[in-house]
C-alpha positions in Angstrom: 157.8 135.1 169.1 155.8 132.0 168.0 153.5 130.5 170.5 154.1 126.8 171.6 151.2 124.5 170.9 150.9 121.1 172.5 149.3 118.7 169.9 148.1 115.3 170.9 148.2 112.3 168.8 144.7 111.4 169.4 143.7 107.7 169.4 146.8 106.1 168.2 144.7 103.4 166.2 143.1 106.1 164.2 144.5 108.6 161.8 146.1 111.0 164.5 149.6 109.8 164.2 149.6 110.2 160.4 147.9 113.7 160.3 150.2 114.8 163.2 153.3 113.8 161.3 152.2 115.7 158.1 151.3 118.9 159.9 154.6 118.7 161.7 156.3 119.1 158.3 153.9 121.9 157.0 155.8 125.2 156.5 152.8 127.2 157.2 152.3 125.5 160.5 155.9 125.9 161.4 155.8 129.6 160.5 152.9 130.1 163.1 153.9 128.0 166.0 156.4 125.9 167.8 154.9 122.3 168.2 155.2 120.0 171.2 154.0 116.6 170.1 152.3 114.8 173.0 152.4 111.1 172.4 155.1 108.7 171.5 158.0 108.9 169.2 157.3 105.3 167.9 153.8 106.2 167.1 154.8 109.5 165.3 157.3 107.4 163.2 154.6 104.9 162.3 152.3 107.7 161.2 155.1 109.2 159.1 155.7 105.8 157.5 152.1 105.5 156.6 152.1 109.0 155.1 155.3 108.1 153.0 157.3 110.9 154.6 160.5 111.1 156.9 159.8 111.4 160.5 159.5 115.0 161.4 162.2 116.7 163.4 159.9 117.9 166.3 160.0 117.6 170.2 157.8 114.7 171.5 156.6 114.5 175.0 156.7 110.8 175.7 153.5 109.7 177.4 152.2 106.3 178.5 153.5 102.6 178.0 154.4 101.1 174.8 150.9 99.5 174.3 150.4 97.2 171.3 148.2 99.2 168.8 146.6 97.9 165.6 145.9 100.7 163.2 142.1 100.7 162.4 141.0 98.8 165.5 140.2 100.6 168.6 140.9 99.1 172.1 141.1 99.9 175.7 144.8 100.3 175.2 144.3 102.9 172.5 141.7 104.7 174.6 144.2 104.7 177.6 146.8 106.4 175.6 144.5 108.7 174.0 143.3 109.9 177.4 146.8 110.2 178.8 147.8 112.3 175.8 145.0 114.7 176.6 145.8 115.0 180.3 149.5 115.7 179.6 148.7 118.4 177.0 146.4 120.0 179.5 149.1 119.9 182.2 151.5 121.7 179.6 149.0 124.4 179.2 148.5 124.8 182.9 152.1 125.1 183.8 152.7 127.5 181.1 155.1 125.4 178.9 152.4 125.5 176.1 150.2 128.4 175.2 147.4 126.3 173.8 146.6 122.6 172.9 145.3 121.2 169.8 143.9 117.7 169.7 143.8 114.9 167.1 140.6 112.9 167.2 139.8 110.2 169.8 137.2 107.5 170.2 134.4 107.8 172.7 134.1 103.9 172.8 137.8 103.5 173.3 137.9 106.2 176.0 135.1 104.4 177.9 136.8 101.0 177.6 140.0 102.7 179.2 137.8 103.5 182.2 137.2 107.3 181.5 133.7 108.6 182.4 133.6 111.1 179.6 132.0 111.3 176.2 134.9 112.9 174.5 137.4 115.8 174.7 134.9 118.4 175.8 133.6 116.7 178.8 137.0 115.3 179.6 138.6 118.7 179.7 135.7 120.3 181.5 135.9 117.7 184.2 139.7 118.0 184.6 139.5 121.8 184.8 136.3 122.1 186.8 134.6 124.0 184.0 130.8 123.9 184.7 129.7 124.9 181.2 132.1 124.3 178.3 130.8 125.6 174.9 131.5 123.7 171.6 132.2 126.0 168.7 132.7 124.8 165.2 134.5 127.3 163.1 135.7 128.1 159.6 136.5 131.2 157.6 132.9 131.5 156.5 130.9 130.2 159.3 131.1 129.8 163.1 128.3 128.0 165.2 127.9 127.3 168.8 125.5 124.8 170.3 122.8 125.2 173.2 122.4 121.3 173.3 125.1 118.9 172.1 125.0 115.2 172.2 121.5 114.0 172.8 118.5 112.4 170.9 116.6 115.0 168.8 113.5 114.0 170.6 115.0 115.4 173.9 116.0 118.8 172.5 112.8 120.9 173.4 112.9 119.6 176.9 116.5 120.3 177.4 116.2 123.9 176.0 115.9 126.6 178.6 116.4 130.4 178.6 119.0 130.1 181.3 121.1 127.7 179.2 120.9 129.8 176.1 121.9 132.9 178.0 124.8 131.0 179.4 126.1 129.9 176.1 125.5 133.3 174.5 127.4 135.1 177.2 130.4 132.7 177.1 130.5 132.9 173.4 130.4 136.6 173.3 133.1 136.8 176.0 135.5 134.3 174.4 135.1 135.7 170.9 136.4 139.1 172.2 139.1 137.6 174.6 140.4 134.9 172.4 139.5 135.9 168.9 139.8 139.7 169.1 136.1 140.4 168.0 135.3 143.5 169.8 131.6 143.2 169.7 130.4 139.8 168.4 127.3 139.6 166.6 125.3 136.6 167.8 122.5 135.3 165.6 120.2 133.0 167.7 118.5 130.4 165.5 114.8 129.3 166.1 114.1 125.7 166.9 111.1 125.2 164.6 110.6 125.9 160.8 110.3 129.6 160.1 111.2 130.2 163.8 107.8 128.9 164.8 105.8 131.2 162.3 104.3 133.1 165.3 103.5 130.0 167.3 101.9 128.0 164.5 104.8 125.5 164.4 105.7 125.6 168.1 105.9 127.9 171.1 109.6 127.4 172.0 110.7 130.6 170.2 108.2 132.9 172.3 108.5 130.8 175.4 112.3 130.2 175.6 114.4 131.7 173.0 113.1 135.2 172.7 113.3 135.9 176.4 116.9 134.6 176.4 117.8 137.0 173.5 116.3 139.8 175.6 118.3 138.9 178.7 121.5 138.7 176.6 120.8 142.1 175.0 120.3 143.5 178.4 123.8 142.6 179.3 125.2 144.3 176.4 125.6 141.2 174.1 124.8 142.0 170.4 122.3 139.1 170.1 119.5 138.9 167.6 116.7 136.6 166.6 115.2 134.0 166.9 116.2 133.8 163.1 114.5 131.1 160.8 117.1 128.2 160.7 116.7 127.9 156.9 118.1 131.4 156.2 120.3 132.3 159.2 123.3 130.3 158.1 123.3 131.8 154.7 123.2 135.2 156.1 126.2 134.4 158.6 128.2 132.9 155.7 127.6 136.2 153.8 129.3 138.1 156.8 126.1 139.5 158.6 126.8 137.7 161.8 130.0 136.5 163.5 128.5 133.3 165.0 125.1 131.3 165.0 123.9 130.0 168.4 122.1 126.8 167.5 119.6 124.9 169.4 120.9 121.3 168.7 123.8 119.5 167.1 122.9 118.9 163.6 121.1 122.2 163.1 124.6 123.9 163.4 126.9 121.1 162.1 125.2 120.3 158.9 125.7 123.8 157.3 129.1 124.0 159.1 130.4 120.8 157.5 128.8 121.7 154.1 131.0 124.8 154.0 133.9 123.5 156.0 134.1 119.7 155.7 138.0 119.6 155.3 139.1 122.6 157.2 136.5 122.9 160.0 137.9 123.5 163.6 136.3 122.5 166.9 137.0 125.1 169.7 136.1 124.5 173.3 135.0 127.9 174.8 134.8 128.6 178.5 137.9 126.6 179.5 140.8 128.3 181.3 143.1 127.4 178.4 143.0 127.5 174.7 141.9 124.3 173.1 141.2 123.7 169.3 140.7 120.3 167.6 139.8 118.7 164.3 136.3 118.5 163.3 136.3 114.9 162.3 136.6 111.4 163.9 139.2 108.9 164.1 138.7 107.5 160.5 139.7 104.0 161.5 138.9 102.9 158.0 141.8 105.1 156.7 144.2 104.3 159.5 147.7 103.3 158.3 146.9 103.8 154.7 148.4 107.1 153.9 145.1 108.6 152.8 144.1 110.9 155.8 143.7 114.6 155.1 145.4 116.8 157.5 143.5 120.1 156.6 141.4 120.2 159.7 144.3 119.6 162.1 146.3 122.3 160.2 143.4 124.7 160.5 143.1 123.8 164.2 146.7 124.6 164.9 146.7 127.8 162.9 143.6 129.0 164.9 145.2 127.9 168.2 148.3 130.0 167.2 146.1 133.0 166.4 144.2 132.7 169.7 147.3 132.3 171.8 148.8 135.4 170.1 145.6 137.4 170.9 145.4 136.1 174.7 147.4 137.1 177.7 150.4 135.0 178.2 150.2 132.6 181.2 153.3 132.6 183.4 155.4 129.5 183.4 155.4 127.3 186.4 158.4 127.7 188.7 
């Protein structure tokens, strides 16, 4: 039996409605999952019109008022709808109507203008589910990366790193790769922070002082962690199949190689949540909204990954 995936329309002023309309008519997606579009029928129809296709025959869970939306221009109204779509999709997962949720892109600015205190999907879902430590994983067929620190200035990274944080991210990643992706003994490559992983302390002491002790603690709990690996070679090795995931010290360390290999089909997966959530690995692309040029490849990959994860995970009972 195919899993049911709740797919949100994202910020309706962005490319979300168009790429959702496109994937709803994709035969590979249709073979893998039943889709529940969380948004508005009128917005889905507008997305299909922009894409030059007929509106898809799919169930739409109507959410929110009929706010005036201008393609390409974010607003508090578009942020209000984007947030409401996420909240409804989460509720569908929690009550068992959906086995997973996949999200189209939203805008941090629009979300804030709508009154949400969150910086994006990850923090919003963590707050709504009471998840203390969500882990962002970016994934493709060749490379998967997780992040020890996420959205902060590069200058702040060394101070934000801690052995405890790395252990927490590594443990959650190992557990979730087994539970939700079926990898029995995930191989975690832990990247160093500095060039050549510090070169024995010549280029910095974070490897010896923070990262290596964290790896030792992970190994002591049975996690197949190794490193610290020089950042300039570890991603190539992972892409060759030597590791299942690379634990990176900061945002761009992981996302630059990931997007080099998986710019169109990368998937953002939030690990550590009580539900399955995947997302596109790109933004709202306001400059393309309403023009029929948006590429649905990342959303398609996210839906296919959500379906595979739902198939591997224990089923949630439906609410009475």
